[in-house]
N, C-alpha and C positions, 0 to 999 in steps of 0.2 A: 621513458615518457613519465612526466610527473603527473600526479593525480590532481583533478580539478574539483573543488568544492561546489556544490549546486546549492543555491538558497532562492527561496521563492515565496511570495505572499499567497500563492495559490494552494499551499499546504500549511499545516500548523507548523509554528516555529519550533526549532529544537528546544527542549527543556532540559538539556544536559549537555555532557561533553560528547556530542555526536553531530554529524552533519545531515541534512534532509537527503542528500544524495551525493555520490562521488562518481566522477567519470575516470575511468582508468582502462588503458589498453582496449579502447573501442567498445567498452560497456558502460553501462549506467547502473549503479547499485543504489538502491533506495533504503533509507532506514525503515525499520518497521513503522507502518502507520497505523494509528488507532483512530477511531471516529471522532476526532476533535474537529470542529468547525474552524477553518482558517480565520485568523485575525481575532480569535477569542480563545478562551481555555474551556469552552462549553462541549460538553459530550453531547452527540447527535442522540436525540430520543427517538423512540419509535421501534425498538426491537432489533433483531438481527438483520432483517432486510434493510432498514434505513441506515444501520451503522455499517453494513457491508457496502452500501452505495456511497457513504461518505468516505470510507477508507479507499475504495477504488478512485473516486474522485480526486482524493489527495495524492495518491500514486500518479494518477494522470497529470497533475499539476507539477509534480517534481519531474516527470519525465519530459513534460513540455519545456520546462525551463532549461533542461539539458540538451534540448534539441532532439528528442526521441518521441516515442508514443507508445500507446497501448498495443499497437500492431506490432511493435518491436520486441515486447516482452518474451523472453526465452524460459524464464523459471520464476516461479512464485512460491513462497513459503507461508502458509496460512496457519494461524493459531486461533483455535476457537476455545472460549471459555467452557463451553459445553458441546461436545461432538454431535449431541441430538439435534443441534441447530444446522447440520451439515446441509440438508435438502433446501432449506430456506435460504443458506448462504450461497449455495451452488447455483441456484435459479438466478439470483442477482449477479453473481460473478460471471455467469455464462453470457450475460448481456454485453459484457465488457470485451469478450473474445469470441465473436460470433463465427470466426473461421481461424483454423490452426492454433488452438489454445496451447498455451505454454505448458511445459512440464510442471507438475505441482506436487507439494507435499503438504498434506493437512494433518494437524494434530491437535489433541486437546491439550490446553495449557491452562493451569489455575493461576490465579492472581494477576491477570492482566492489568496495566496500569489504568487507574481512575475508574476502575469498575467496567471497562470496556468489555464488549462480548466478542470482540475480534481484532487481531492485528495481523497485517500482511506486509511483507517485504518482497521486492521484485528485482530481477536482473533483467536489463534489456539491452539490445543492440543499440549503437548510435546510428541514426538514419543518415 
């Protein structure tokens, strides 16, 4: 089964040699999403809560374009510029997964692109 590239205006355009998402073998794999506002190169202002919400909305946009959704996410990987932001990040993140949250790895990572406080990638089932 060949892979299928996902592209949508509901998430920031790729700024390098990567796709916003890929469908392969019944799964959707998203690229790491940072809190850029779709259609612009503007970083969402407002701290970790606002940036987390933007990232999760970006992931939702990629998944929707693939025919999936947040309720189909099975795994996320979260990169925080400062692990001290975990509680605030987790409060917003939890809003997107009110039932049966996916497996998750969260790590502190220095030097996220464009000074972002967070980056998240996701793997989801196709609906």
